[in-house]
C-alpha positions in Angstrom: 21.5 22.9 -53.6 24.3 20.3 -53.5 22.7 16.5 -52.1 24.2 15.8 -48.9 26.7 12.9 -48.7 25.9 10.2 -47.0 27.4 7.3 -45.4 25.8 4.7 -47.6 27.2 7.4 -50.5 30.5 6.2 -48.6 30.1 2.9 -48.3 29.3 2.4 -52.1 32.0 4.9 -53.3 34.4 2.3 -51.0 32.5 -0.9 -52.3 31.9 -1.8 -48.7 28.7 -2.6 -46.6 27.0 0.8 -45.1 28.3 -1.2 -41.3 31.7 -1.1 -42.8 32.1 2.1 -43.6 30.6 3.2 -40.3 33.1 0.5 -38.1 35.9 2.0 -40.1 34.7 5.8 -39.6 34.2 5.3 -35.6 37.9 3.4 -35.2 35.7 -0.1 -34.1 35.0 -3.2 -35.5 37.0 -5.5 -37.1 37.9 -4.2 -40.1 41.5 -4.1 -42.3 43.6 -1.5 -42.2 43.6 -0.9 -46.0 39.9 -0.8 -45.7 39.9 1.5 -42.4 41.8 3.9 -44.9 40.5 3.5 -47.9 37.0 4.3 -46.1 38.6 7.3 -44.4 40.0 8.8 -47.2 37.0 8.9 -49.2 35.1 10.2 -46.6 37.8 13.0 -47.1 37.4 13.7 -50.6 33.5 14.1 -50.0 33.9 16.4 -47.0 31.8 13.9 -45.0 30.8 14.7 -41.8 29.6 12.1 -39.4 26.0 13.0 -37.7 26.5 14.0 -34.0 23.7 11.9 -33.0 26.2 9.1 -33.0 28.1 10.6 -30.0 30.5 8.2 -28.2 31.8 7.9 -25.1 35.8 8.4 -24.0 35.6 4.4 -24.1 34.6 4.5 -28.3 31.1 3.4 -27.4 27.4 5.2 -28.0 25.7 3.4 -25.1 23.1 1.8 -27.3 22.0 -1.5 -27.9 20.3 -3.3 -30.7 17.6 -5.6 -30.3 16.2 -7.3 -33.4 13.0 -9.4 -33.3 10.8 -10.7 -35.7 7.6 -10.4 -33.2 5.3 -8.5 -35.0 2.5 -8.6 -32.3 4.8 -7.9 -29.3 3.9 -11.0 -26.9 7.1 -12.1 -26.4 9.6 -9.3 -27.8 8.2 -6.8 -25.4 8.3 -8.2 -22.4 12.1 -9.3 -23.2 12.4 -5.6 -23.9 11.3 -4.4 -20.8 13.7 -6.8 -19.0 16.7 -5.7 -21.0 15.7 -1.9 -20.8 15.9 -2.3 -16.6 19.6 -3.5 -17.3 20.7 -1.6 -19.1 19.4 1.5 -17.8 21.5 0.3 -14.8 24.3 0.5 -16.7 23.5 4.1 -18.8 22.2 2.0 -22.1 19.3 2.1 -24.0 18.0 0.0 -26.5 16.9 0.3 -29.9 14.2 -2.2 -31.1 13.6 -3.1 -34.8 11.1 -5.7 -36.0 12.2 -8.1 -38.9 8.9 -9.6 -39.2 10.3 -12.6 -40.0 12.1 -11.9 -43.2 15.9 -12.7 -43.2 16.5 -9.5 -45.7 14.7 -7.1 -43.4 16.5 -8.8 -40.5 19.8 -8.4 -42.6 19.3 -4.2 -43.2 18.1 -3.8 -39.4 21.2 -4.9 -38.2 23.0 -3.0 -41.2 21.0 0.3 -39.5 21.9 -0.8 -36.2 25.6 -1.1 -36.9 25.6 2.1 -39.0 24.1 3.9 -35.7 27.2 2.4 -33.8 25.3 0.3 -31.6 27.9 -1.5 -28.9 26.0 -4.9 -29.6 22.9 -6.6 -30.3 20.3 -8.8 -29.1 18.8 -11.3 -31.7 15.3 -12.3 -29.9 12.6 -14.8 -31.5 9.4 -16.5 -31.1 9.8 -19.9 -31.9 12.1 -21.9 -29.8 13.7 -23.1 -33.1 17.5 -23.3 -33.2 18.6 -20.9 -35.9 21.5 -19.8 -38.0 24.1 -17.2 -36.3 24.2 -14.0 -37.8 26.5 -13.7 -41.2 29.7 -12.3 -39.9 30.1 -10.0 -42.7 26.7 -8.5 -41.0 27.6 -8.8 -37.5 31.0 -7.1 -38.2 32.4 -8.2 -34.7 29.5 -6.7 -32.5 29.1 -8.6 -29.7 25.4 -10.6 -30.3 23.3 -12.2 -27.6 20.0 -14.9 -28.6 17.3 -15.3 -26.5 14.7 -17.3 -26.9 15.5 -18.8 -29.9 19.0 -20.0 -29.5 22.2 -20.0 -32.5 22.9 -23.5 -33.6 26.2 -22.0 -33.1 27.7 -23.5 -29.1 30.3 -20.5 -29.8 27.7 -18.3 -29.6 25.7 -17.4 -26.0 21.9 -18.1 -26.3 19.2 -17.6 -23.5 16.2 -20.3 -23.9 13.1 -21.2 -21.9 13.4 -24.7 -19.8 10.4 -25.7 -21.7 11.6 -29.3 -20.7 11.4 -28.3 -17.0 8.1 -26.7 -17.7 6.7 -30.1 -18.5 7.9 -31.6 -15.9 6.2 -29.4 -13.7 2.8 -30.0 -15.3 3.3 -33.6 -14.9 4.1 -33.3 -11.3 1.5 -30.6 -10.4 -1.3 -32.8 -12.6 0.2 -35.9 -10.7 0.0 -34.3 -7.3 -3.9 -33.2 -7.4 -4.5 -36.5 -7.9 -5.1 -36.5 -12.1 -4.5 -39.8 -13.6 -5.7 -39.8 -17.1 -3.6 -37.0 -18.4 -3.7 -35.7 -22.2 -1.4 -33.7 -23.9 -2.2 -31.4 -26.7 0.5 -29.7 -28.9 1.6 -27.7 -31.7 3.3 -28.6 -34.4 5.8 -31.3 -33.8 8.6 -29.6 -35.8 8.6 -27.1 -33.0 11.3 -27.2 -30.2 9.1 -26.2 -28.0 6.6 -29.1 -28.6 9.4 -31.6 -28.3 10.8 -30.2 -25.3 7.5 -30.0 -23.3 6.2 -33.0 -24.1 9.4 -35.0 -23.8 9.7 -33.4 -20.0 6.0 -34.5 -19.3 6.0 -37.8 -20.8 9.0 -38.5 -19.1 7.4 -37.8 -15.7 4.7 -39.7 -16.2 6.4 -42.8 -17.3 8.6 -42.4 -14.0 5.6 -42.2 -11.8 3.8 -45.4 -13.8 1.0 -42.8 -15.4 1.2 -43.3 -19.1 -0.2 -40.5 -21.1 -4.0 -41.0 -22.2 -3.6 -39.1 -25.7 -0.7 -37.4 -26.9 -2.1 -34.9 -30.2 -0.6 -32.0 -31.9 -1.1 -29.5 -34.7 -1.4 -25.7 -34.8 -1.0 -23.4 -32.2 -4.4 -21.7 -32.3 -7.8 -21.9 -30.4 -9.2 -23.1 -33.1 -7.0 -26.5 -32.7 -7.6 -26.6 -28.9 -11.8 -26.7 -29.8 -11.0 -29.7 -32.4 -8.6 -31.3 -30.1 -11.6 -31.3 -27.6 -13.7 -32.9 -30.3 -11.5 -35.8 -30.8 -11.4 -36.4 -26.9 -15.2 -36.0 -26.7 -15.3 -38.9 -29.3 -13.2 -41.8 -27.1 -14.6 -44.0 -24.9 -12.4 -42.5 -21.9 -12.5 -39.1 -21.2 -9.2 -37.7 -19.5 -9.7 -36.1 -16.2 -6.7 -33.3 -17.1 -4.9 -32.0 -20.6 -1.8 -30.2 -20.4 -1.9 -27.5 -23.5 1.0 -26.4 -24.6 0.1 -23.0 -25.0 -2.7 -20.7 -23.5 -5.0 -20.5 -26.9 -5.0 -24.0 -27.3 -6.1 -24.2 -23.4 -9.1 -21.5 -24.3 -10.5 -23.6 -27.0 -10.3 -27.0 -25.1 -11.7 -25.3 -21.8 -14.9 -23.6 -24.0 -15.6 -27.1 -26.1 -15.6 -29.1 -22.6 -17.3 -27.0 -21.0 -20.2 -26.6 -24.0 -20.4 -30.5 -24.0 -21.3 -30.4 -19.9 -17.6 -31.1 -18.9 -16.7 -29.1 -15.6 -13.3 -27.4 -15.7 -11.7 -28.3 -13.2 -13.7 -30.3 -11.4 -14.2 -33.1 -13.7 -10.9 -32.4 -16.1 -8.3 -29.7 -15.3 -6.8 -27.7 -17.9 -3.0 -26.3 -17.9 -2.0 -23.9 -20.6 1.6 -22.5 -21.3 3.1 -18.6 -22.3 0.6 -16.9 -19.2 -1.0 -14.1 -21.5 -3.1 -12.1 -19.5 -5.3 -11.4 -22.6 -6.0 -15.2 -22.8 -5.6 -16.4 -19.3 -7.7 -13.7 -17.1 -10.6 -12.6 -19.4 -11.7 -16.6 -19.2 -14.1 -18.5 -17.1 -12.5 -20.7 -15.2 -9.3 -18.8 -15.3 -6.4 -20.3 -17.0 -3.4 -22.2 -15.2 -0.8 -21.4 -16.8 3.3 -21.3 -17.5 5.0 -18.0 -17.8 8.2 -18.0 -19.8 9.5 -15.3 -17.4 10.7 -13.1 -20.5 11.5 -10.3 -18.7 13.8 -12.0 -16.6 15.7 -13.7 -20.3 15.7 -10.1 -21.1 17.7 -8.7 -18.1 20.0 -11.9 -18.4 20.7 -11.4 -22.5 21.5 -7.6 -21.5 23.9 -8.5 -18.8 25.3 -11.2 -21.0 25.7 -8.7 -23.7 27.3 -6.1 -21.5 29.8 -8.5 -20.0 30.7 -9.5 -23.8 31.0 -5.5 -24.5 33.2 -5.3 -21.7 35.5 -8.3 -22.9 33.8 -11.1 -21.0 31.8 -13.2 -23.5 29.7 -16.0 -22.5 29.3 -19.1 -24.8 26.6 -21.9 -25.1 22.8 -21.9 -24.0 21.6 -20.8 -21.0 18.0 -21.7 -19.7 15.4 -19.6 -17.6 13.2 -21.5 -15.5 9.2 -21.1 -16.2 7.6 -20.2 -13.6 3.6 -22.0 -13.1 0.8 -19.6 -12.6 -2.1 -21.2 -10.3 -5.6 -20.2 -10.8 -9.2 -21.6 -11.4 -8.8 -24.6 -14.0 -6.7 -26.8 -12.4 -7.8 -25.5 -8.6 -7.1 -28.2 -6.5 -9.3 -27.1 -4.2 -12.4 -28.5 -6.4 -10.7 -31.8 -7.0 -10.2 -34.3 -3.8 -6.5 -35.6 -4.9 -5.3 -39.2 -3.8 -3.5 -39.8 -1.0 -0.8 -42.1 -0.5 -0.4 -43.2 -4.3 3.3 -43.1 -4.0 3.4 -41.1 -7.2 6.0 -39.1 -6.0 8.7 -42.4 -4.8 7.7 -43.6 -8.2 9.8 -40.2 -9.4 12.8 -40.7 -7.0 
């Protein structure tokens, strides 16, 4: 029995990428007329028939959107996907999720596969907040693309990010507002943009209020680092009355170690985290105050921006999504008398 001819066979014979062959056969994408003719001639010679699953509408679209992410555990990707699907479904589109595991070659392969499936556009979703290089145009093949969480470093692209600096400001304002003055900041590695931006927002706010941070220390984004950071605080002559931890795992390690050494949370030391992961924030005592990155909102907006681009109205630049402070027991202001008439807000104005 003769081997069934595939799109990959056509691409090899035409000396082009699978995605280019797909675009040539579907009449989409930015490729030369000569390449399109060559691919179609070879397909005709091979007797190749495109699979019926790639049915397009009258406007030449499939209604499929590709989402590619390195996020293996889904903490970032799944809420973003949920938001995107909600927006896409309202416009008769569906999403195909591909996990690249942080491997550039696998990301390229996934994009090629999605292009061959005839997707109408791409959402490239990250998990670090760090800027990344845009997709190679030779791989992208003219597909409208939106970057989410990790922005493209090309300002001509459309990117959506968390307002991490704004979260840092909110954290400092909230802690000052419940009367805390000896505030420590514990972050992840300082080459992460999330560390840089969250600390900048908090430090600027403290500085404007005349309340210098007690200590700023950075290491890994881990519960173990939160425990070690707490030990470093315990060795100091002056203990903080609040700790702003830049993710929830650091905050959980911080709370556990402080309590083990007789410090009450929040009565003695208030603790704030970031990411609002239920598995970390809710299943602990006390429950953890944290910032929610509003990833569903980001996914929904990313999908809407992509649909605009598909319809000829592309967006350019970086768009921020504001984080939301979720107040729980670890900072419960009712357990700690705020300082009245301190004038800290006047210092911010």
